KOLKOL-245783 format. One line per field, with one value per atom (N, C-alpha, C, O, CB): y, z, x; atom name; residue in one letter; residue number from 1; chain. Coordinates in steps of 0.2 Angstrom, whole numbers. Each point is the difference from the previous one (the first is absolute). Glycine has a CB too. Example, Ala and Ser with C-alpha at 12.3 -4.5 7.8 and 13.67 -1.06 7.14 Angstrom:
// residues 2
c2: -28  6  6  -1  -5  11  6  5  6  -9
c3: 39  0  0  3  3  -10  1  3  1  -11
c1: 66  -4  4  5  -14  7  4  -4  3  3
site: N  CA  C  O  CB  N  CA  C  O  CB
code: A  A  A  A  A  S  S  S  S  S
pos: 1  1  1  1  1  2  2  2  2  2
unit: A  A  A  A  A  A  A  A  A  A
***
This chain:
// residues 91
c2: 401  -2  -6  -2  5  -4  -5  -6  1  7  -13  -7  -6  -1  6  -9  -6  -7  -1  9  -11  -6  -7  0  9  -13  -5  -1  0  -7  6  -4  -6  -4  10  -7  -8  -1  -6  1  9  -1  2  2  4  -9  1  9  3  -15  14  8  2  6  -5  -3  1  7  0  -15  19  7  -2  -3  10  -3  0  1  1  3  -5  2  7  1  -9  13  8  1  6  -2  -8  2  2  -2  -5  11  2  -3  3  6  -16  -5  -4  -3  3  0  -4  -5  2  8  -15  -5  1  -1  -9  10  0  -8  -3  15  -13  -7  -1  0  -4  3  -1  -6  -2  12  -13  -4  3  4  -10  2  2  -7  -4  20  -16  -6  4  5  -12  4  2  -7  -4  15  -11  -4  -7  -4  12  -8  -5  -4  -5  4  5  -2  5  6  -13  5  5  3  -4  -2  12  4  2  2  4  -7  4  4  -2  -8  17  4  2  3  -2  0  0  5  -2  -12  18  5  6  1  -3  5  4  8  3  -12  11  7  5  -3  0  9  5  5  2  -4  4  2  5  -2  -11  19  5  2  4  2  -8  1  6  0  -11  16  7  4  2  0  -1  6  6  5  -10  6  8  1  -2  2  4  2  3  0  3  1  3  -6  0  11  -16  -7  -3  -2  2  0  -3  3  -3  -1  11  4  0  0  7  -7  0  -6  0  7  -13  -8  2  -2  -7  12  0  4  -2  2  6  4  -5  -3  16  -13  -6  -5  0  0  -3  -5  3  -2  -4  10  5  2  -2  10  -5  2  -6  0  8  -14  -6  -4  -6  5  5  -4  -6  -4  9  -7  -6  1  3  -5  -2  2  -4  -6  8  3  -2  1  4  -2  -6  4  -1  -5  5  5  2  -6  1  14  -21  -6  0  -4  -2  12  0  9  2  -18  19  7  1  5  -1  -11  1  -5  -2  5  -3  -7  2  1  -9  8  0  -7  -4  17  -13  -8  1  4  -12  4  -1  -8  -4  15  -13  -6  -3  -6  8  1  -2  -4  3  6  -14  -2  2  0  -5  9  4  6  2  -5  6  5  -3  4  4  -14  -3  -2  0  -3  2  -2  5  0  -7  13  7  2  1  2  -2  1  -4  3  2  -12  -4  0  -3  -1  7  2  7  1  -8  11  6  -1  4  3  -11  1  -8  -2  11  -14  -6  -4  3  2  -11  -6  -1  0  -6  6  0  -9  -4  18  -14  -8  -1  -5  1
c3: 439  1  6  0  -14  17  4  0  0  6  -7  -3  4  -1  -9  13  3  -4  -1  12  -14  -2  4  0  -10  12  4  -5  -6  13  -3  -4  -2  3  2  -10  -2  -4  -3  13  -11  -4  -8  -1  11  -14  -7  -1  3  -6  -1  -1  7  1  -9  12  7  -3  -6  13  -2  -2  -1  4  3  -10  -1  6  5  -14  10  7  2  6  -9  -2  1  3  3  -13  10  2  7  5  -13  8  9  5  6  -10  3  5  2  -5  1  7  2  7  5  -12  6  8  3  -3  0  10  4  3  3  0  -5  3  5  -2  -10  16  5  4  0  0  4  5  6  0  -8  14  5  6  1  -3  4  5  7  3  -9  9  7  4  -2  -3  11  4  -3  2  5  -11  -4  -6  -3  14  -12  -7  -4  3  3  -13  -5  -1  -1  -5  6  -1  -7  -2  14  -16  -7  1  3  -12  5  0  -6  -2  10  -13  -7  0  3  -7  3  -2  -5  -1  15  -18  -5  3  5  -14  4  3  -7  -5  17  -13  -5  -1  5  -2  -9  0  -7  -6  12  -4  -6  0  4  -1  -9  -2  -5  -4  6  -2  -5  2  5  -6  -4  -1  1  2  -9  7  0  8  3  -17  17  8  -1  5  -1  -9  0  1  5  -13  2  1  7  3  -13  14  6  5  4  -7  2  6  -2  5  -3  -7  0  1  2  -8  6  1  9  3  -15  15  7  3  5  -6  -3  2  0  5  -10  -1  0  6  3  -18  17  3  8  4  -13  9  8  0  5  -5  -6  1  2  5  -14  6  1  7  1  -15  18  5  0  4  -2  -7  -2  2  -4  -4  13  1  -5  -3  15  -13  -5  1  4  -10  2  2  -5  -3  14  -12  -6  2  3  -6  -1  1  -5  0  3  -6  -6  -2  0  -5  2  0  -6  -1  4  -8  -5  2  -5  -5  16  1  6  5  -9  4  5  1  -5  3  8  1  6  5  -8  1  5  1  -4  1  10  2  6  1  -6  9  5  -1  -4  9  -2  -2  -1  -5  9  3  0  -5  -2  13  -14  -5  -7  -4  12  -10  -6  1  -5  3  7  1  -3  -4  14  -6  0  -9  -2  16  -17  -7  -4  -5  8  -2  -1  -1  -4  9  0  0  -3  -1  10  -9  -4  -7  -4  14  -14  -8  0  -6  2  8  -2  -5  -4  5  1  -4  -8  -3  13  -12  -9  -1  2  -5  -1  -2  -9  -2  14
c1: 575  -7  3  6  -15  3  0  -5  -6  10  -1  -4  2  6  -7  -3  1  -3  -6  4  6  0  4  6  -7  -3  4  6  0  -11  16  7  1  -3  7  -2  0  -7  0  9  -14  -8  4  5  -16  7  0  0  -4  -3  10  1  3  -2  -9  14  2  6  3  -5  3  4  9  3  -13  12  7  4  -3  1  9  3  -2  0  8  -8  -1  -6  -1  8  -12  -7  -1  3  -6  -2  1  -3  0  1  -3  -2  7  2  -16  15  6  0  -2  6  -2  -1  5  6  -12  6  5  2  -4  2  8  0  6  6  -11  5  5  0  -6  6  5  2  3  4  -4  -2  4  0  -5  2  9  -1  -3  2  9  -15  -3  0  -4  -4  11  0  1  -4  -2  11  3  -4  2  5  -12  -6  1  1  -11  8  2  -7  -5  17  -13  -7  1  6  -9  -1  -1  -6  -5  11  -5  -2  -4  5  3  -12  -2  -7  -5  10  -4  -7  2  6  -11  -1  2  0  -2  -3  9  1  -1  2  7  -11  0  7  3  -16  15  6  0  -2  8  -5  0  9  3  -18  18  6  0  -5  7  1  0  6  1  -15  17  5  -2  4  0  -10  -2  -2  -5  -1  9  -1  -7  -4  17  -15  -8  -5  -3  5  -2  -3  -1  -5  10  2  0  -3  -4  13  -8  -5  -7  -3  12  -12  -5  -4  -6  8  2  -2  -2  -5  15  -4  1  -5  -2  14  -14  -5  -7  -2  8  -8  -7  2  -5  2  7  1  -2  -4  14  -7  -1  -8  -3  16  -15  -8  -4  -4  4  2  -6  3  -1  -3  9  2  3  -1  -7  12  4  7  4  -11  9  7  5  -1  -3  11  3  8  2  -12  15  6  5  0  -2  7  4  6  5  -8  1  5  8  4  -16  11  6  -1  -6  7  4  -1  -6  -3  17  -14  -6  -6  -4  13  -10  -5  -4  3  6  -16  -5  -3  -2  0  1  -2  -5  1  12  -18  -6  1  -1  -7  9  2  -2  0  7  -9  -5  -7  -3  8  -6  -7  -5  -4  8  -6  -5  -1  -5  6  5  0  0  -4  11  -5  -2  -7  -4  16  -15  -6  -5  -5  9  -1  -4  0  -5  10  0  1  -3  -2  11  -9  -4  -9  -3  15  -13  -6  -4  -6  9  4  -2  1  -4  7  2  0  -3  -1  13  -14  -2  5  3  -14  10  4  -1  -6  4  7  0  1  4  2  -11  2  1  2  -10
site: N  CA  C  O  CB  N  CA  C  O  CB  N  CA  C  O  CB  N  CA  C  O  CB  N  CA  C  O  CB  N  CA  C  O  CB  N  CA  C  O  CB  N  CA  C  O  CB  N  CA  C  O  CB  N  CA  C  O  CB  N  CA  C  O  CB  N  CA  C  O  CB  N  CA  C  O  CB  N  CA  C  O  CB  N  CA  C  O  CB  N  CA  C  O  CB  N  CA  C  O  CB  N  CA  C  O  CB  N  CA  C  O  CB  N  CA  C  O  CB  N  CA  C  O  CB  N  CA  C  O  CB  N  CA  C  O  CB  N  CA  C  O  CB  N  CA  C  O  CB  N  CA  C  O  CB  N  CA  C  O  CB  N  CA  C  O  CB  N  CA  C  O  CB  N  CA  C  O  CB  N  CA  C  O  CB  N  CA  C  O  CB  N  CA  C  O  CB  N  CA  C  O  CB  N  CA  C  O  CB  N  CA  C  O  CB  N  CA  C  O  CB  N  CA  C  O  CB  N  CA  C  O  CB  N  CA  C  O  CB  N  CA  C  O  CB  N  CA  C  O  CB  N  CA  C  O  CB  N  CA  C  O  CB  N  CA  C  O  CB  N  CA  C  O  CB  N  CA  C  O  CB  N  CA  C  O  CB  N  CA  C  O  CB  N  CA  C  O  CB  N  CA  C  O  CB  N  CA  C  O  CB  N  CA  C  O  CB  N  CA  C  O  CB  N  CA  C  O  CB  N  CA  C  O  CB  N  CA  C  O  CB  N  CA  C  O  CB  N  CA  C  O  CB  N  CA  C  O  CB  N  CA  C  O  CB  N  CA  C  O  CB  N  CA  C  O  CB  N  CA  C  O  CB  N  CA  C  O  CB  N  CA  C  O  CB  N  CA  C  O  CB  N  CA  C  O  CB  N  CA  C  O  CB  N  CA  C  O  CB  N  CA  C  O  CB  N  CA  C  O  CB  N  CA  C  O  CB  N  CA  C  O  CB  N  CA  C  O  CB  N  CA  C  O  CB  N  CA  C  O  CB  N  CA  C  O  CB  N  CA  C  O  CB  N  CA  C  O  CB  N  CA  C  O  CB  N  CA  C  O  CB  N  CA  C  O  CB  N  CA  C  O  CB  N  CA  C  O  CB  N  CA  C  O  CB  N  CA  C  O  CB  N  CA  C  O  CB  N  CA  C  O  CB  N  CA  C  O  CB  N  CA  C  O  CB
code: X  X  X  X  X  X  X  X  X  X  X  X  X  X  X  X  X  X  X  X  X  X  X  X  X  X  X  X  X  X  X  X  X  X  X  X  X  X  X  X  X  X  X  X  X  X  X  X  X  X  X  X  X  X  X  X  X  X  X  X  X  X  X  X  X  X  X  X  X  X  X  X  X  X  X  X  X  X  X  X  X  X  X  X  X  X  X  X  X  X  X  X  X  X  X  X  X  X  X  X  X  X  X  X  X  X  X  X  X  X  X  X  X  X  X  X  X  X  X  X  X  X  X  X  X  X  X  X  X  X  X  X  X  X  X  X  X  X  X  X  X  X  X  X  X  X  X  X  X  X  X  X  X  X  X  X  X  X  X  X  X  X  X  X  X  X  X  X  X  X  X  X  X  X  X  X  X  X  X  X  X  X  X  X  X  X  X  X  X  X  X  X  X  X  X  X  X  X  X  X  X  X  X  X  X  X  X  X  X  X  X  X  X  X  X  X  X  X  X  X  X  X  X  X  X  X  X  X  X  X  X  X  X  X  X  X  X  X  X  X  X  X  X  X  X  X  X  X  X  X  X  X  X  X  X  X  X  X  X  X  X  X  X  X  X  X  X  X  X  X  X  X  X  X  X  X  X  X  X  X  X  X  X  X  X  X  X  X  X  X  X  X  X  X  X  X  X  X  X  X  X  X  X  X  X  X  X  X  X  X  X  X  X  X  X  X  X  X  X  X  X  X  X  X  X  X  X  X  X  X  X  X  X  X  X  X  X  X  X  X  X  X  X  X  X  X  X  X  X  X  X  X  X  X  X  X  X  X  X  X  X  X  X  X  X  X  X  X  X  X  X  X  X  X  X  X  X  X  X  X  X  X  X  X  X  X  X  X  X  X  X  X  X  X  X  X  X  X  X  X  X  X  X  X  X  X  X  X  X  X  X  X  X  X  X  X  X  X  X  X  X  X  X  X  X  X  X  X  X  X  X  X  X  X  X  X  X  X  X  X  X  X  X  X  X  X  X  X  X  X  X  X  X  X  X
pos: 1  1  1  1  1  2  2  2  2  2  3  3  3  3  3  4  4  4  4  4  5  5  5  5  5  6  6  6  6  6  7  7  7  7  7  8  8  8  8  8  9  9  9  9  9  10  10  10  10  10  11  11  11  11  11  12  12  12  12  12  13  13  13  13  13  14  14  14  14  14  15  15  15  15  15  16  16  16  16  16  17  17  17  17  17  18  18  18  18  18  19  19  19  19  19  20  20  20  20  20  21  21  21  21  21  22  22  22  22  22  23  23  23  23  23  24  24  24  24  24  25  25  25  25  25  26  26  26  26  26  27  27  27  27  27  28  28  28  28  28  29  29  29  29  29  30  30  30  30  30  31  31  31  31  31  32  32  32  32  32  33  33  33  33  33  34  34  34  34  34  35  35  35  35  35  36  36  36  36  36  37  37  37  37  37  38  38  38  38  38  39  39  39  39  39  40  40  40  40  40  41  41  41  41  41  42  42  42  42  42  43  43  43  43  43  44  44  44  44  44  45  45  45  45  45  46  46  46  46  46  47  47  47  47  47  48  48  48  48  48  49  49  49  49  49  50  50  50  50  50  51  51  51  51  51  52  52  52  52  52  53  53  53  53  53  54  54  54  54  54  55  55  55  55  55  56  56  56  56  56  57  57  57  57  57  58  58  58  58  58  59  59  59  59  59  60  60  60  60  60  61  61  61  61  61  62  62  62  62  62  63  63  63  63  63  64  64  64  64  64  65  65  65  65  65  66  66  66  66  66  67  67  67  67  67  68  68  68  68  68  69  69  69  69  69  70  70  70  70  70  71  71  71  71  71  72  72  72  72  72  73  73  73  73  73  74  74  74  74  74  75  75  75  75  75  76  76  76  76  76  77  77  77  77  77  78  78  78  78  78  79  79  79  79  79  80  80  80  80  80  81  81  81  81  81  82  82  82  82  82  83  83  83  83  83  84  84  84  84  84  85  85  85  85  85  86  86  86  86  86  87  87  87  87  87  88  88  88  88  88  89  89  89  89  89  90  90  90  90  90  91  91  91  91  91
unit: A  A  A  A  A  A  A  A  A  A  A  A  A  A  A  A  A  A  A  A  A  A  A  A  A  A  A  A  A  A  A  A  A  A  A  A  A  A  A  A  A  A  A  A  A  A  A  A  A  A  A  A  A  A  A  A  A  A  A  A  A  A  A  A  A  A  A  A  A  A  A  A  A  A  A  A  A  A  A  A  A  A  A  A  A  A  A  A  A  A  A  A  A  A  A  A  A  A  A  A  A  A  A  A  A  A  A  A  A  A  A  A  A  A  A  A  A  A  A  A  A  A  A  A  A  A  A  A  A  A  A  A  A  A  A  A  A  A  A  A  A  A  A  A  A  A  A  A  A  A  A  A  A  A  A  A  A  A  A  A  A  A  A  A  A  A  A  A  A  A  A  A  A  A  A  A  A  A  A  A  A  A  A  A  A  A  A  A  A  A  A  A  A  A  A  A  A  A  A  A  A  A  A  A  A  A  A  A  A  A  A  A  A  A  A  A  A  A  A  A  A  A  A  A  A  A  A  A  A  A  A  A  A  A  A  A  A  A  A  A  A  A  A  A  A  A  A  A  A  A  A  A  A  A  A  A  A  A  A  A  A  A  A  A  A  A  A  A  A  A  A  A  A  A  A  A  A  A  A  A  A  A  A  A  A  A  A  A  A  A  A  A  A  A  A  A  A  A  A  A  A  A  A  A  A  A  A  A  A  A  A  A  A  A  A  A  A  A  A  A  A  A  A  A  A  A  A  A  A  A  A  A  A  A  A  A  A  A  A  A  A  A  A  A  A  A  A  A  A  A  A  A  A  A  A  A  A  A  A  A  A  A  A  A  A  A  A  A  A  A  A  A  A  A  A  A  A  A  A  A  A  A  A  A  A  A  A  A  A  A  A  A  A  A  A  A  A  A  A  A  A  A  A  A  A  A  A  A  A  A  A  A  A  A  A  A  A  A  A  A  A  A  A  A  A  A  A  A  A  A  A  A  A  A  A  A  A  A  A  A  A  A  A  A  A  A  A  A  A  A  A  A  A  A  A
***
């Protein structure tokens, strides 16, 4: 199940929750730039469940990638926004 709750809020999701935040920093022209944005993640050992998730994401034109053998990630901002629009933010 995909659920979106702001991290740090009361009732905030545990670490295994599908909403994860990308946090990274990179030095560009001598200046440190920080990137912080949400992403969706499904982790499951069942290949059938992962394939079903990928099929559904393809069906609604949400780009995804398999970041690990057991993990499907939706991390591009446009894709996260599209998934949010389909599922609706949960509070």
